[in-house]
All heavy atoms as atom14 arrays in JSON, in Angstrom:
{
  "sequence": "MADNYLERHQEDYEVRKAEWLRKRKHLPKLKKKLERPDDEAL",
  "atom14_mask": [
    [1, 1, 1, 1, 1, 1, 1, 1, 0, 0, 0, 0, 0, 0],
    [1, 1, 1, 1, 1, 0, 0, 0, 0, 0, 0, 0, 0, 0],
    [1, 1, 1, 1, 1, 1, 1, 1, 0, 0, 0, 0, 0, 0],
    [1, 1, 1, 1, 1, 1, 1, 1, 0, 0, 0, 0, 0, 0],
    [1, 1, 1, 1, 1, 1, 1, 1, 1, 1, 1, 1, 0, 0],
    [1, 1, 1, 1, 1, 1, 1, 1, 0, 0, 0, 0, 0, 0],
    [1, 1, 1, 1, 1, 1, 1, 1, 1, 0, 0, 0, 0, 0],
    [1, 1, 1, 1, 1, 1, 1, 1, 1, 1, 1, 0, 0, 0],
    [1, 1, 1, 1, 1, 1, 1, 1, 1, 1, 0, 0, 0, 0],
    [1, 1, 1, 1, 1, 1, 1, 1, 1, 0, 0, 0, 0, 0],
    [1, 1, 1, 1, 1, 1, 1, 1, 1, 0, 0, 0, 0, 0],
    [1, 1, 1, 1, 1, 1, 1, 1, 0, 0, 0, 0, 0, 0],
    [1, 1, 1, 1, 1, 1, 1, 1, 1, 1, 1, 1, 0, 0],
    [1, 1, 1, 1, 1, 1, 1, 1, 1, 0, 0, 0, 0, 0],
    [1, 1, 1, 1, 1, 1, 1, 0, 0, 0, 0, 0, 0, 0],
    [1, 1, 1, 1, 1, 1, 1, 1, 1, 1, 1, 0, 0, 0],
    [1, 1, 1, 1, 1, 1, 1, 1, 1, 0, 0, 0, 0, 0],
    [1, 1, 1, 1, 1, 0, 0, 0, 0, 0, 0, 0, 0, 0],
    [1, 1, 1, 1, 1, 1, 1, 1, 1, 0, 0, 0, 0, 0],
    [1, 1, 1, 1, 1, 1, 1, 1, 1, 1, 1, 1, 1, 1],
    [1, 1, 1, 1, 1, 1, 1, 1, 0, 0, 0, 0, 0, 0],
    [1, 1, 1, 1, 1, 1, 1, 1, 1, 1, 1, 0, 0, 0],
    [1, 1, 1, 1, 1, 1, 1, 1, 1, 0, 0, 0, 0, 0],
    [1, 1, 1, 1, 1, 1, 1, 1, 1, 1, 1, 0, 0, 0],
    [1, 1, 1, 1, 1, 1, 1, 1, 1, 0, 0, 0, 0, 0],
    [1, 1, 1, 1, 1, 1, 1, 1, 1, 1, 0, 0, 0, 0],
    [1, 1, 1, 1, 1, 1, 1, 1, 0, 0, 0, 0, 0, 0],
    [1, 1, 1, 1, 1, 1, 1, 0, 0, 0, 0, 0, 0, 0],
    [1, 1, 1, 1, 1, 1, 1, 1, 1, 0, 0, 0, 0, 0],
    [1, 1, 1, 1, 1, 1, 1, 1, 0, 0, 0, 0, 0, 0],
    [1, 1, 1, 1, 1, 1, 1, 1, 1, 0, 0, 0, 0, 0],
    [1, 1, 1, 1, 1, 1, 1, 1, 1, 0, 0, 0, 0, 0],
    [1, 1, 1, 1, 1, 1, 1, 1, 1, 0, 0, 0, 0, 0],
    [1, 1, 1, 1, 1, 1, 1, 1, 0, 0, 0, 0, 0, 0],
    [1, 1, 1, 1, 1, 1, 1, 1, 1, 0, 0, 0, 0, 0],
    [1, 1, 1, 1, 1, 1, 1, 1, 1, 1, 1, 0, 0, 0],
    [1, 1, 1, 1, 1, 1, 1, 0, 0, 0, 0, 0, 0, 0],
    [1, 1, 1, 1, 1, 1, 1, 1, 0, 0, 0, 0, 0, 0],
    [1, 1, 1, 1, 1, 1, 1, 1, 0, 0, 0, 0, 0, 0],
    [1, 1, 1, 1, 1, 1, 1, 1, 1, 0, 0, 0, 0, 0],
    [1, 1, 1, 1, 1, 0, 0, 0, 0, 0, 0, 0, 0, 0],
    [1, 1, 1, 1, 1, 1, 1, 1, 0, 0, 0, 0, 0, 0]
  ],
  "atom14_positions": [
    [[-43.13, 240.64, 35.59], [-43.23, 241.36, 34.2], [-41.85, 241.85, 34.0], [-41.19, 242.38, 34.93], [-44.31, 242.33, 34.24], [-44.46, 242.98, 32.94], [-45.91, 244.2, 32.83], [-47.2, 243.1, 32.94], [0.0, 0.0, 0.0], [0.0, 0.0, 0.0], [0.0, 0.0, 0.0], [0.0, 0.0, 0.0], [0.0, 0.0, 0.0], [0.0, 0.0, 0.0]],
    [[-41.43, 241.83, 32.86], [-40.11, 242.36, 32.47], [-39.99, 243.86, 32.66], [-40.98, 244.48, 32.43], [-39.64, 241.88, 31.06], [0.0, 0.0, 0.0], [0.0, 0.0, 0.0], [0.0, 0.0, 0.0], [0.0, 0.0, 0.0], [0.0, 0.0, 0.0], [0.0, 0.0, 0.0], [0.0, 0.0, 0.0], [0.0, 0.0, 0.0], [0.0, 0.0, 0.0]],
    [[-38.79, 244.38, 33.04], [-38.6, 245.72, 33.13], [-38.83, 246.54, 31.79], [-39.05, 247.65, 31.71], [-37.28, 246.04, 33.81], [-37.2, 245.65, 35.26], [-38.26, 245.54, 35.86], [-36.07, 245.37, 35.72], [0.0, 0.0, 0.0], [0.0, 0.0, 0.0], [0.0, 0.0, 0.0], [0.0, 0.0, 0.0], [0.0, 0.0, 0.0], [0.0, 0.0, 0.0]],
    [[-38.25, 245.77, 30.78], [-38.32, 246.46, 29.35], [-39.62, 246.23, 28.73], [-39.71, 246.36, 27.38], [-37.05, 245.92, 28.72], [-37.18, 244.49, 28.27], [-38.0, 243.87, 28.76], [-36.34, 243.98, 27.42], [0.0, 0.0, 0.0], [0.0, 0.0, 0.0], [0.0, 0.0, 0.0], [0.0, 0.0, 0.0], [0.0, 0.0, 0.0], [0.0, 0.0, 0.0]],
    [[-40.73, 245.95, 29.26], [-41.95, 245.63, 28.67], [-42.34, 246.87, 27.85], [-42.75, 246.75, 26.73], [-43.05, 245.32, 29.64], [-44.54, 245.1, 29.02], [-44.71, 243.99, 28.5], [-45.39, 246.12, 29.21], [-46.0, 243.68, 28.02], [-46.68, 245.89, 28.53], [-46.95, 244.67, 27.99], [-48.15, 244.44, 27.54], [0.0, 0.0, 0.0], [0.0, 0.0, 0.0]],
    [[-42.47, 248.04, 28.33], [-42.84, 249.15, 27.6], [-41.85, 249.5, 26.44], [-42.28, 249.94, 25.31], [-43.1, 250.28, 28.55], [-44.19, 250.33, 29.61], [-44.09, 251.53, 30.51], [-45.48, 250.21, 28.86], [0.0, 0.0, 0.0], [0.0, 0.0, 0.0], [0.0, 0.0, 0.0], [0.0, 0.0, 0.0], [0.0, 0.0, 0.0], [0.0, 0.0, 0.0]],
    [[-40.6, 249.46, 26.78], [-39.56, 249.74, 25.71], [-39.75, 248.7, 24.43], [-39.75, 249.26, 23.32], [-38.29, 249.56, 26.19], [-37.79, 250.72, 27.26], [-38.31, 250.48, 28.58], [-38.85, 249.43, 28.94], [-38.07, 251.27, 29.5], [0.0, 0.0, 0.0], [0.0, 0.0, 0.0], [0.0, 0.0, 0.0], [0.0, 0.0, 0.0], [0.0, 0.0, 0.0]],
    [[-40.01, 247.58, 24.79], [-40.26, 246.46, 23.71], [-41.32, 246.8, 22.91], [-41.45, 246.7, 21.57], [-40.24, 245.11, 24.29], [-40.4, 244.09, 23.23], [-40.03, 242.59, 23.85], [-40.67, 242.52, 25.17], [-41.93, 241.93, 25.33], [-42.71, 241.7, 24.29], [-42.38, 241.81, 26.63], [0.0, 0.0, 0.0], [0.0, 0.0, 0.0], [0.0, 0.0, 0.0]],
    [[-42.54, 247.1, 23.44], [-43.74, 247.61, 22.8], [-43.42, 248.75, 21.99], [-44.07, 248.95, 21.02], [-44.88, 247.61, 23.78], [-45.44, 246.19, 24.17], [-46.26, 245.57, 23.39], [-45.21, 245.46, 25.2], [-46.49, 244.37, 23.89], [-45.91, 244.22, 25.07], [0.0, 0.0, 0.0], [0.0, 0.0, 0.0], [0.0, 0.0, 0.0], [0.0, 0.0, 0.0]],
    [[-42.84, 249.7, 22.59], [-42.61, 250.97, 21.9], [-41.79, 250.71, 20.65], [-42.13, 251.24, 19.5], [-41.83, 251.96, 22.68], [-41.61, 253.36, 22.1], [-42.74, 254.1, 21.75], [-43.83, 253.98, 22.42], [-42.74, 254.89, 20.76], [0.0, 0.0, 0.0], [0.0, 0.0, 0.0], [0.0, 0.0, 0.0], [0.0, 0.0, 0.0], [0.0, 0.0, 0.0]],
    [[-40.79, 249.79, 20.71], [-39.87, 249.51, 19.59], [-40.82, 248.82, 18.47], [-40.69, 249.17, 17.36], [-38.64, 248.78, 20.04], [-37.69, 249.38, 20.84], [-36.62, 248.45, 21.43], [-36.77, 247.24, 21.1], [-35.75, 248.96, 22.12], [0.0, 0.0, 0.0], [0.0, 0.0, 0.0], [0.0, 0.0, 0.0], [0.0, 0.0, 0.0], [0.0, 0.0, 0.0]],
    [[-41.55, 247.81, 18.89], [-42.48, 247.19, 17.98], [-43.43, 248.06, 17.23], [-43.63, 248.03, 16.01], [-43.28, 246.12, 18.69], [-42.5, 244.97, 19.28], [-41.32, 244.79, 18.77], [-42.96, 244.17, 20.05], [0.0, 0.0, 0.0], [0.0, 0.0, 0.0], [0.0, 0.0, 0.0], [0.0, 0.0, 0.0], [0.0, 0.0, 0.0], [0.0, 0.0, 0.0]],
    [[-43.96, 248.98, 17.97], [-44.7, 250.17, 17.38], [-44.1, 250.89, 16.34], [-44.55, 251.18, 15.36], [-45.42, 250.99, 18.6], [-46.01, 252.13, 17.91], [-47.2, 252.16, 17.46], [-45.37, 253.39, 18.04], [-47.83, 253.36, 16.83], [-45.83, 254.54, 17.56], [-47.12, 254.53, 16.97], [-47.75, 255.67, 16.5], [0.0, 0.0, 0.0], [0.0, 0.0, 0.0]],
    [[-42.89, 251.32, 16.7], [-42.15, 252.14, 15.82], [-41.77, 251.35, 14.47], [-41.85, 251.96, 13.48], [-40.9, 252.61, 16.6], [-41.19, 253.82, 17.44], [-39.97, 254.22, 18.36], [-38.84, 253.66, 17.99], [-40.15, 255.0, 19.19], [0.0, 0.0, 0.0], [0.0, 0.0, 0.0], [0.0, 0.0, 0.0], [0.0, 0.0, 0.0], [0.0, 0.0, 0.0]],
    [[-41.5, 250.0, 14.59], [-41.19, 249.29, 13.46], [-42.44, 249.2, 12.58], [-42.41, 249.34, 11.38], [-40.77, 247.86, 13.85], [-40.66, 246.93, 12.76], [-39.4, 247.97, 14.54], [0.0, 0.0, 0.0], [0.0, 0.0, 0.0], [0.0, 0.0, 0.0], [0.0, 0.0, 0.0], [0.0, 0.0, 0.0], [0.0, 0.0, 0.0], [0.0, 0.0, 0.0]],
    [[-43.6, 248.95, 13.25], [-44.85, 248.82, 12.44], [-45.2, 250.12, 11.78], [-45.61, 250.13, 10.59], [-45.98, 248.27, 13.29], [-45.85, 246.83, 13.67], [-47.19, 246.34, 14.46], [-46.97, 246.84, 15.87], [-47.88, 247.64, 16.42], [-48.88, 248.05, 15.78], [-47.66, 247.87, 17.79], [0.0, 0.0, 0.0], [0.0, 0.0, 0.0], [0.0, 0.0, 0.0]],
    [[-44.98, 251.1, 12.46], [-45.24, 252.51, 11.95], [-44.42, 252.86, 10.66], [-44.75, 253.37, 9.63], [-45.15, 253.51, 13.07], [-45.53, 254.94, 12.65], [-45.43, 255.89, 13.69], [-45.57, 257.36, 13.23], [-45.4, 258.41, 14.37], [0.0, 0.0, 0.0], [0.0, 0.0, 0.0], [0.0, 0.0, 0.0], [0.0, 0.0, 0.0], [0.0, 0.0, 0.0]],
    [[-43.15, 252.49, 10.86], [-42.16, 252.7, 9.73], [-42.55, 251.98, 8.55], [-42.52, 252.54, 7.43], [-40.66, 252.45, 10.24], [0.0, 0.0, 0.0], [0.0, 0.0, 0.0], [0.0, 0.0, 0.0], [0.0, 0.0, 0.0], [0.0, 0.0, 0.0], [0.0, 0.0, 0.0], [0.0, 0.0, 0.0], [0.0, 0.0, 0.0], [0.0, 0.0, 0.0]],
    [[-43.01, 250.71, 8.7], [-43.37, 249.89, 7.48], [-44.71, 250.42, 6.9], [-44.79, 250.54, 5.77], [-43.63, 248.5, 8.11], [-42.41, 247.72, 8.4], [-42.66, 246.33, 8.96], [-43.9, 245.95, 8.99], [-41.66, 245.69, 9.37], [0.0, 0.0, 0.0], [0.0, 0.0, 0.0], [0.0, 0.0, 0.0], [0.0, 0.0, 0.0], [0.0, 0.0, 0.0]],
    [[-45.59, 250.9, 7.8], [-46.79, 251.54, 7.27], [-46.54, 252.84, 6.46], [-47.04, 252.98, 5.43], [-47.75, 251.84, 8.41], [-49.03, 252.34, 7.98], [-50.12, 251.81, 7.41], [-49.48, 253.79, 7.98], [-51.04, 252.69, 7.17], [-50.69, 253.9, 7.42], [-48.69, 255.05, 8.5], [-51.3, 255.12, 7.44], [-49.31, 256.26, 8.4], [-50.66, 256.35, 7.89]],
    [[-45.72, 253.59, 6.95], [-45.4, 254.81, 6.31], [-44.51, 254.59, 4.96], [-44.84, 255.23, 4.01], [-44.39, 255.78, 7.14], [-45.22, 256.48, 8.37], [-44.2, 257.05, 9.25], [-46.23, 257.43, 7.92], [0.0, 0.0, 0.0], [0.0, 0.0, 0.0], [0.0, 0.0, 0.0], [0.0, 0.0, 0.0], [0.0, 0.0, 0.0], [0.0, 0.0, 0.0]],
    [[-43.67, 253.47, 4.95], [-43.03, 253.2, 3.76], [-43.98, 252.65, 2.69], [-43.9, 253.08, 1.53], [-42.01, 252.1, 4.09], [-40.84, 252.04, 3.08], [-39.84, 250.99, 3.46], [-39.37, 251.17, 4.89], [-39.48, 250.08, 5.9], [-39.88, 249.03, 5.51], [-39.08, 250.26, 7.05], [0.0, 0.0, 0.0], [0.0, 0.0, 0.0], [0.0, 0.0, 0.0]],
    [[-45.01, 252.0, 3.07], [-46.03, 251.44, 2.16], [-46.84, 252.61, 1.6], [-47.29, 252.59, 0.47], [-46.8, 250.31, 2.74], [-46.12, 248.96, 3.08], [-47.07, 248.02, 3.68], [-46.37, 246.8, 3.98], [-47.22, 245.81, 4.65], [0.0, 0.0, 0.0], [0.0, 0.0, 0.0], [0.0, 0.0, 0.0], [0.0, 0.0, 0.0], [0.0, 0.0, 0.0]],
    [[-47.23, 253.46, 2.56], [-48.14, 254.65, 2.23], [-47.4, 255.55, 1.19], [-48.08, 256.1, 0.32], [-48.41, 255.38, 3.45], [-49.33, 256.54, 3.32], [-49.72, 257.04, 4.73], [-50.32, 258.28, 4.63], [-49.98, 259.47, 5.08], [-48.99, 259.41, 5.89], [-50.75, 260.51, 4.94], [0.0, 0.0, 0.0], [0.0, 0.0, 0.0], [0.0, 0.0, 0.0]],
    [[-46.12, 255.81, 1.43], [-45.43, 256.66, 0.44], [-45.37, 256.2, -0.95], [-45.26, 256.92, -1.87], [-44.05, 256.95, 1.08], [-44.14, 257.97, 2.3], [-42.63, 258.27, 2.78], [-42.72, 259.06, 4.01], [-41.43, 259.41, 4.47], [0.0, 0.0, 0.0], [0.0, 0.0, 0.0], [0.0, 0.0, 0.0], [0.0, 0.0, 0.0], [0.0, 0.0, 0.0]],
    [[-45.37, 254.81, -1.22], [-45.17, 254.19, -2.4], [-46.4, 254.16, -3.29], [-46.47, 253.81, -4.38], [-44.57, 252.78, -2.38], [-43.15, 252.85, -1.93], [-42.22, 253.46, -2.8], [-42.44, 252.49, -0.81], [-40.97, 253.31, -2.11], [-41.15, 252.78, -0.93], [0.0, 0.0, 0.0], [0.0, 0.0, 0.0], [0.0, 0.0, 0.0], [0.0, 0.0, 0.0]],
    [[-47.56, 254.47, -2.61], [-48.88, 254.28, -3.31], [-48.96, 255.51, -4.28], [-48.68, 256.63, -3.82], [-49.96, 254.25, -2.39], [-50.13, 253.03, -1.55], [-51.23, 253.11, -0.48], [-50.39, 251.82, -2.31], [0.0, 0.0, 0.0], [0.0, 0.0, 0.0], [0.0, 0.0, 0.0], [0.0, 0.0, 0.0], [0.0, 0.0, 0.0], [0.0, 0.0, 0.0]],
    [[-49.44, 255.31, -5.46], [-49.7, 256.5, -6.36], [-50.82, 257.36, -5.8], [-51.81, 256.8, -5.36], [-50.02, 255.88, -7.62], [-50.53, 254.56, -7.26], [-49.86, 254.05, -5.99], [0.0, 0.0, 0.0], [0.0, 0.0, 0.0], [0.0, 0.0, 0.0], [0.0, 0.0, 0.0], [0.0, 0.0, 0.0], [0.0, 0.0, 0.0], [0.0, 0.0, 0.0]],
    [[-50.67, 258.63, -6.03], [-51.73, 259.46, -5.55], [-52.72, 259.5, -6.81], [-52.35, 259.68, -7.86], [-51.07, 260.96, -5.37], [-50.14, 261.11, -4.19], [-49.65, 262.42, -3.91], [-48.81, 262.45, -2.67], [-48.25, 263.76, -2.45], [0.0, 0.0, 0.0], [0.0, 0.0, 0.0], [0.0, 0.0, 0.0], [0.0, 0.0, 0.0], [0.0, 0.0, 0.0]],
    [[-53.97, 259.55, -6.3], [-55.01, 259.67, -7.39], [-55.28, 261.12, -7.63], [-55.52, 261.92, -6.69], [-56.33, 258.97, -6.75], [-56.11, 257.53, -6.57], [-57.52, 256.97, -5.89], [-55.92, 256.67, -7.72], [0.0, 0.0, 0.0], [0.0, 0.0, 0.0], [0.0, 0.0, 0.0], [0.0, 0.0, 0.0], [0.0, 0.0, 0.0], [0.0, 0.0, 0.0]],
    [[-55.28, 261.55, -8.86], [-55.5, 262.74, -9.28], [-56.86, 262.81, -10.04], [-57.03, 261.99, -10.88], [-54.45, 263.38, -10.21], [-53.06, 263.47, -9.51], [-52.13, 264.04, -10.45], [-50.7, 264.2, -9.68], [-49.69, 264.68, -10.59], [0.0, 0.0, 0.0], [0.0, 0.0, 0.0], [0.0, 0.0, 0.0], [0.0, 0.0, 0.0], [0.0, 0.0, 0.0]],
    [[-57.56, 263.68, -9.68], [-58.9, 263.73, -10.4], [-58.82, 264.62, -11.47], [-58.41, 265.88, -11.31], [-59.98, 264.25, -9.33], [-60.34, 263.23, -8.22], [-61.41, 263.69, -7.33], [-61.73, 262.8, -6.23], [-62.87, 263.11, -5.35], [0.0, 0.0, 0.0], [0.0, 0.0, 0.0], [0.0, 0.0, 0.0], [0.0, 0.0, 0.0], [0.0, 0.0, 0.0]],
    [[-59.29, 264.3, -12.67], [-59.19, 265.1, -13.74], [-60.65, 265.67, -13.94], [-61.7, 265.03, -13.88], [-58.93, 264.26, -15.03], [-57.51, 263.83, -15.06], [-57.12, 263.12, -16.38], [-55.66, 262.81, -16.55], [-55.48, 262.14, -17.82], [0.0, 0.0, 0.0], [0.0, 0.0, 0.0], [0.0, 0.0, 0.0], [0.0, 0.0, 0.0], [0.0, 0.0, 0.0]],
    [[-60.71, 266.98, -14.12], [-61.87, 267.62, -14.41], [-62.33, 267.46, -15.9], [-61.67, 267.98, -16.68], [-61.99, 269.1, -14.08], [-61.56, 269.4, -12.53], [-61.49, 270.92, -12.34], [-62.73, 268.93, -11.67], [0.0, 0.0, 0.0], [0.0, 0.0, 0.0], [0.0, 0.0, 0.0], [0.0, 0.0, 0.0], [0.0, 0.0, 0.0], [0.0, 0.0, 0.0]],
    [[-63.42, 266.78, -15.98], [-63.93, 266.6, -17.46], [-64.83, 267.84, -17.82], [-65.99, 267.98, -17.3], [-64.68, 265.3, -17.49], [-63.78, 264.03, -17.29], [-64.61, 262.8, -17.51], [-65.69, 262.82, -18.06], [-64.17, 261.73, -17.0], [0.0, 0.0, 0.0], [0.0, 0.0, 0.0], [0.0, 0.0, 0.0], [0.0, 0.0, 0.0], [0.0, 0.0, 0.0]],
    [[-64.23, 268.67, -18.73], [-65.06, 269.91, -19.03], [-65.71, 269.59, -20.36], [-65.01, 269.19, -21.39], [-64.1, 271.05, -19.24], [-63.37, 271.45, -17.83], [-62.47, 272.56, -18.14], [-61.74, 272.82, -16.83], [-60.69, 273.53, -16.7], [-60.25, 274.12, -17.81], [-60.15, 273.78, -15.6], [0.0, 0.0, 0.0], [0.0, 0.0, 0.0], [0.0, 0.0, 0.0]],
    [[-66.91, 269.7, -20.42], [-67.71, 269.56, -21.74], [-67.35, 270.55, -22.76], [-66.96, 271.77, -22.27], [-69.07, 269.51, -21.3], [-69.27, 270.36, -19.95], [-67.86, 270.09, -19.33], [0.0, 0.0, 0.0], [0.0, 0.0, 0.0], [0.0, 0.0, 0.0], [0.0, 0.0, 0.0], [0.0, 0.0, 0.0], [0.0, 0.0, 0.0], [0.0, 0.0, 0.0]],
    [[-67.32, 270.24, -23.85], [-67.2, 271.19, -24.85], [-68.32, 272.34, -24.9], [-69.27, 272.08, -24.72], [-67.14, 270.59, -26.33], [-66.01, 269.6, -26.53], [-65.05, 269.77, -25.92], [-66.08, 268.72, -27.49], [0.0, 0.0, 0.0], [0.0, 0.0, 0.0], [0.0, 0.0, 0.0], [0.0, 0.0, 0.0], [0.0, 0.0, 0.0], [0.0, 0.0, 0.0]],
    [[-67.78, 273.55, -25.1], [-68.64, 274.65, -24.91], [-69.61, 274.64, -26.24], [-69.15, 274.93, -27.28], [-67.95, 275.98, -24.92], [-68.8, 277.06, -24.52], [-69.97, 276.81, -24.21], [-68.41, 278.27, -24.43], [0.0, 0.0, 0.0], [0.0, 0.0, 0.0], [0.0, 0.0, 0.0], [0.0, 0.0, 0.0], [0.0, 0.0, 0.0], [0.0, 0.0, 0.0]],
    [[-70.88, 274.32, -25.98], [-71.8, 274.36, -27.18], [-72.26, 275.61, -27.71], [-72.74, 275.77, -28.73], [-73.09, 273.47, -26.77], [-72.61, 272.02, -26.4], [-73.83, 271.22, -25.88], [-74.91, 271.79, -25.85], [-73.67, 270.05, -25.6], [0.0, 0.0, 0.0], [0.0, 0.0, 0.0], [0.0, 0.0, 0.0], [0.0, 0.0, 0.0], [0.0, 0.0, 0.0]],
    [[-72.01, 276.65, -26.95], [-72.39, 277.97, -27.34], [-71.4, 278.53, -28.41], [-71.96, 279.41, -29.16], [-72.36, 278.96, -26.2], [0.0, 0.0, 0.0], [0.0, 0.0, 0.0], [0.0, 0.0, 0.0], [0.0, 0.0, 0.0], [0.0, 0.0, 0.0], [0.0, 0.0, 0.0], [0.0, 0.0, 0.0], [0.0, 0.0, 0.0], [0.0, 0.0, 0.0]],
    [[-70.22, 278.03, -28.54], [-69.39, 278.56, -29.59], [-69.67, 278.09, -30.92], [-69.7, 277.1, -31.53], [-67.94, 278.31, -29.13], [-67.49, 279.06, -27.94], [-65.93, 278.7, -27.55], [-67.48, 280.52, -28.23], [0.0, 0.0, 0.0], [0.0, 0.0, 0.0], [0.0, 0.0, 0.0], [0.0, 0.0, 0.0], [0.0, 0.0, 0.0], [0.0, 0.0, 0.0]]
  ]
}
């Protein structure tokens, strides 16, 4: 087994994590709008 086995896997993990974070940051945040009914008492 190669000496740099763990280092290579750590680098692969960091690359995948960076791509995931980059994709995650570009997604629009969903904002929930509160639908308030018109006040019928007025």
